[in-house]
N, C-alpha and C positions, 0 to 999 in steps of 0.2 A: 580973347578969341581962342587962344590955345587952351585955356582952362575949360571953356565950353566944349571944345572938340574932344579933349581928354575925358571930360565927364560923360559926353554922349557915347563915346567908345566904351567906357566902363559899363554904362547902363546896358548897352547892346550885348556885351559879353556876358553880363549877369543874366540877361533874359535868355540868351542862347543856352547858358549852363542850366538854368531852371527848366527850359524846354527839354533839353537832353535828359536831365534827371527824371523828369516826368515821363518821358517816353520810355526810358529804361525801366522805371518802376511799373509802368503799365504792361510792358512786354513781359517782365518777370511775373507779374500777377496773372497774366494770361497763360504763361507757360505752366504755372502751378495748377491751374484749373484743369479738371479731367476733360479729356476729349469726349464730347457727347456722341453717343451711339445713335445712328439714324434708324428710323423705323424699317424693319425688314432686313437689317444688316446681319452679317454672319458674326456669331459670337462663339468662339471655341472655349474649351475648358481652361487652357493655359491663359488665354486672354482674360477670361473672367477672374482667374486667380490673381493675375498681375494687377488688374484694375482694383481689386479689393485690397491687396497689400498696399497699394499706393494711396487709396482714398478713404478707406474705412475709418470712421471717427474713433473706433475703439483702439486701433493701432496708432493713430496720431496722438491720442491721449496717453498711451503707453510710452511712446517715444518722449513726450514732454515730461512725463513722470521720471523717466530715466535721466534726462538732462537735469532735472531738479535734484535727483539723488546724487549725481556727480558733483553738483554745486555744493551740496551739504558736506560731502567728503572733503572738498577743498576748504570749506569754512572751518572744519575741525582741524585741518592741517595748518591753518593760519596761526595756531598756538605755538608752532615751532619757530616762528619768525618774530622779529622785534615789532612792537607796537609803538609807532612814532606819531606824535601829535604836535602841532604848533599851537601856542597859547599866547594870549595877550590879556593882561589884567590891569585895571586901574583901581586904586583904593584911595578913599578919602577919610579923614579923621584919624582915629587911633589904631585902625586895622593895619595888618601887614599881609604880604603875599609871600608864601614860602617857596622853596625851589621846586616843589611839585605843583606849583601854580594853584594852590588852595588858599583861599582867603580866610584868615582867622584873626582872633584877637591876640593881644600880647600885653606886656606890662604897660602901665599908664605912661604915655609919652605925649609929646606935643602933637597937636593935630596937624596933619600935612596931607598932601595929595601926591601919590606916586604912580608911576607907570612901570610895569614889568612885562617884558616880551621875550619869547624864546621857544626852544624845542625841548620836548621831554621824550625819552625812549625807555621802554620797559621790556625786558627780555626774560621769559621764563626759562630757568636753567634746569630744574629737576622737579618732577611732581610725582615720583614713584609709580610711573606707568599710567597715570590718568589720561594724558594726551594720547599715548600710543594705543591704549585700549579703546578710547573714543574714536580715533581714526579707523582702527580695525573694525569697529562696529559699523561705522558709516560705509566702509568699503564692502563689507558683507551685505549691508542693505542695498548698496548699489548693484552688487551682483544679483541679489534677489530681484531687483527691479528689472535687470536684464533678462532673467528667466521669466519674469512676468510678461515682458514683451514677446518672448518666444511662445508662451502659453496663449497670449491673445492672438498671435498670428495663427497658431494651430486651430484655435477655436473659430477664427474667421474663415480659414480654409474649410473647416467642417461645415460651417453655415453655407458657404458658396457651393460646395459640392452637393449638399442636401437640396438646396434650392434648384441647382442645375438639374439634378436627377428628377426632382419633382416636376420641373417644366417638361422634361422629356416624357415622363409618365403621362402628364396631362396632354401632351401632343399625341401620344399613342392612343389615348382614349378618344381624342378627336377623330383620329383615323378610323377607329372602330365604329364610332357614331356615324361617320360619313358612309362607311361601307354598309352599315345597317340601313341608313336612309336609302341608299342606292338599291339594295336588295328588296327592301319592302316597297319601294316605289315601283320596281319592275313587277312584283307580284300583284300589287294593287292595280297596275295598268292592265295586266293580263286578266284579272278577275273582272275589272270594269268592262273590258271587251266582251268577255263571256256573258256578263250581265246584260249588256246591250243586245246581245243575240239571244237573250232569254235562256241561256244554258246554265247560268248560275243564279242563285237567289239574291235578293236585296240584302239579306242578312250577311252573306259572305262578303259582299262588296263593302258594307258598312264596317264589318270587323277588320277588313284589310285597311280601310281608310283610318280607322282608329289607331291601329298599330303603326301606320305611317306617321300620323301626327305625334304619337308618343316618341317615335324615333327622331323626328324633327325637333321636338322639345328637348330630348336628351342631347342633341347636337348643339343647340343653342347654349345649354348649360355648360357643356364640355368646352366650348370655345371661350366662354366667359371665365371658366376656371383656368384655362390656359393663360389668358391675359392677366388674371390675378397672380398666377405663378410667376409670370415675368416681372410683376411689381415686387414680389418677394425677392426675386433674383437681383433686381436693382438695389433693393435695400441691403442685401448682404454684400453687394459690391461697393456700397457707400456712395451711389450716384443716383441722379434723377434721370433715368434712361427712358427708352421707348417702351411701348406696350407689346412689342412682338420682335422676335429675333429668329434667325435661322440657326439652329443649334447643331452641334457636332454629334455624330453618332457615337454612342458608347455601348460597347458589348455588354450584354447582361448574362453572359455565360457564367455558370457556377464554377468557382475555382476552389481548390483545396486550401484549407487554413492550417495554421500551426496548431499545436496542441494548446489546450487551455492553460496548462501549467506554464508553458513557455511564454504565452501572451501576458499572463499575470506577472511573471518575472520582468518582462520588458516594460510593463507599466510603472515599475519602480524608478525608471529613468525619465518619466514624464516631466515636462517643464514645470507643471504645477507642484510636483513633489520636490524638484530641485529648488524652486522658489521658496517653498515652506521650510526646507532644511537650511537654506541660506538665512532666512529670517530668524530661525531658531539660533543659529550661530551668532547672528548679529545681536540678538537679545542677550545672549550669554556674555558677549564681549562688553555690551553696555552695562550689564550688571557688575562685571569686574571693574569697569571704569568708575561706576557710581560708588563702589566701596572704597576706591582709592582716594575719594574726597576726604576721608577721615585723616589722611596722612598729610605731612607738611608740604608746602610748595616753596621752592627756593627761586628767587627772582633777582635780577640786577636792574638797577635804575640809574639813569644819567639824564642830566638836564643842563641847559645853558642858555644864556640870553643876555639881555641888557636891562639896566635899572636906571631910572631917572626920576628925581623928585621935581614937581612942578614949581615948588616954592624956592626961589633963588636965595632966600635968606637962610635956608637950612645948609649948614656946613657938612654935607655928606658926600662920600665918594660915589661917583656915577660911572657908568660904562658897562663893559662886559663882565660876565660871571659864569661859573660852571659848578657842577656838583655831580658826584658819582657815589654809589653805595650799593649795598646788597640787603635783601630782606627775606626773612623766613616767616611764612604765614601758616598757621594751623588752626582749623576751626575747633573751638571749645564747646560752644553751644549755639545752635542755629535755629532754635525753636522747633526741633525735631524735623527740620527740612530734609537733611541728608538721610535720616532714618526712614522717612516715608518715601524718599526717592528710591532707596534700596528695596523697599517693599514693592513699589510699583514696577521696578525693573525685574524683580524676581517673578512677579505675577505675569508680566509680559513674556518672560521666558517660558513659563509653564503653559501659557496660552498658545505660544508659537509651537511648542512641542506637541500639544494636543491637536493643533490644527494639522500638523504633519501626519499624525496617525489617522486623523479623520479623512484627509485627502487620500492616503494610501488605501484605506478601507473602502472609500467611495469608488476609487478607480478599480479596485478588485471586483466590486459589485457590478460596475458598469461594463467591465471587460467580460465578465461572466454572462451578463444579460445580452450583450451584443453578440457574443460567440454563440449562445443558444439561439438567438434570432437568426443568425446566418444558417444554422443547421435546420431550423424550422422552415424558413423560407426556401431553402434548397430542396427539401423534401416536398414542400407544397408546390414548387415549380413543376416537378415531375408529375404530380397528381393533376395539376391544372392543365398541363400539356395533353395528358390522356383524356381529360374531360373535354377539352376543345375538340380533339379528334372525334370523340364519341358524339358530341353534340352536332358536329358538321355532318357526320354520317346519318344521324337521326333526321337532320333537316332534309338531306337529299332523299331519304326514304319517304318522309312525309310528303314531299313535293310529288314524288312519283305516285304515291297512293292517292293524293288529291287529283292528280292529272287523270288517273284511271277511274276515278269516281269511287274509290274504296275508302277514302278518308274525308275528313272535313277540313274547312279552313282553320278551325280552332287548333287542330294538330299542327298545321303549318306555322301559325303564329306562335304557338307555344314552343315549337322547335326553334324558331328565329330568336325568341326571347332567351332560350337556353344557350344558343350560340353566342349571343351578345354578352350574356352574363359570364359565360366561360371565358371568352376572350378578355373581358374586363378584369376578371379575377386573375387571369394569367399575367396581364400587364401590371396590375397592382403588385402581385407577388414578385415579379421579376425586378421591378424598380425598388420595392421595399427591401429586397435582398441586397441590392447595391447600396442602398442607404445604410443598412445594417453593416455592410462591409466597410464603408468609410467611417462609420461610427466606431467600429472595432479598431480600425487603424488609429483613430484619434485617441481612444482611451488607452491603447496599448503602446503606441509609439509617440503620440503627441506631435512633435515637430516634423514628422515624416509622412503626414497624411496626404501631401500634395501629389505623391506618386501614384496613388490608388487609381484615380480616374484616368491619369495619363497612361497608365499601363493597360487600362481597360478600353482604350480607344479602338474603334473598329479599324482594322489594318488598312482597308482601302478607302475609307471615308474620311476625307479631310476638308472638303469644301462642298457646298451645295451643288448638286448636279453630277457629282462623281458617283460611280457605280459602287453601291454599298454592299457589304457582306453580312449585314445584320439580319438575323433570321426572324426577328420579331415583327418587322414591318418595313415599309419604305423609309428612305431618309427623311429626317425632320424637315418641316417647312414652316413658314410664317403664316399667321392668321391675323 
């Protein structure tokens, strides 16, 4: 009875332990999953960046590669420590087992069956710098992998900011399309009223309706483009999010930039350049370690254990035994293995050095292109603003002329199309300028790109419904 009670208690405790472990694992798994963003929820720049840094597969892959690189460094460091193994051999016939637990033949002797068991330890004493250079190579490769994580983070931040700005641009285009539909709807309604009163022709009414339908078609496409931009934003954050968000206002004001020469000099500290330089140093250290394989290796060896023949007729001593010694090993001919390893290591060093130069040249080109893009878009913004002002004045004039009977509805519709095109061009240019600005920050600074959009936040717009100071249009909204 007591046995059954103890057994039942043990089973119950085991079940409770399994349940607790399962619940803990489930909770941990749920904690690691990204919090889903609901449809129409607010998504700020900082929030989008934090989500991407936590969930983007590119960064997770980089962190895993860094851990693997750290493990390789520790693997190389293991050569500094003794290598200890436990062994057990049994030999039948004329064979013997030596103190290194290797089975081999010997002089002819009576057949017998023996058992040998024990421990062997091997310690590398000196290898003329092979181990130290191998460890140094792995440490430099580990540092290169750390810079790779920084480079991946900078690239993810660039992707997020580009997608965020593109969504803001698409939202602005939706606003323009809505305003166009509203204006053309008013004009079409007025012309329809005049047409019913036989004050305007059927042609004027039809033309107004055609332009209204065109504006409605543009609105449909703009809204779908906005949803597509939200899908791109979700992809850059590494989540499966909603198809609409309330976005944070970002000022698109033109800001002065540093000189091109300064930006190019700053690009030399880009994480991609640092990673390539660390890889070059790692390849150089590995080449040195490979060449040291030509030199001798001094090791100490010790073993001990027990020996016992299974044949009691043999008059042999049994029991414990030990052995200690030193060994010098030097390769004489390895089938050209070391020679080709040296060739490979030298080629890898040359490739790493060339990759560093290639990255520096590519960053110089990208900095130059992004810098010129910011200058181009800044000048185009000024021209686009003047064009919008001129188009709006022309629209007001054409409306007055049509109202007085001095113009046609074609003039009005053409003026409306010109206003819509000018506003669209201005919005495209403003947000293309911001995209060029964050691209310039990435190519010149690398790991400092996150501050660009944060510095560009509208000073009074932090949550939907707040009074915004953005001159381009009303605060962003969901669709």
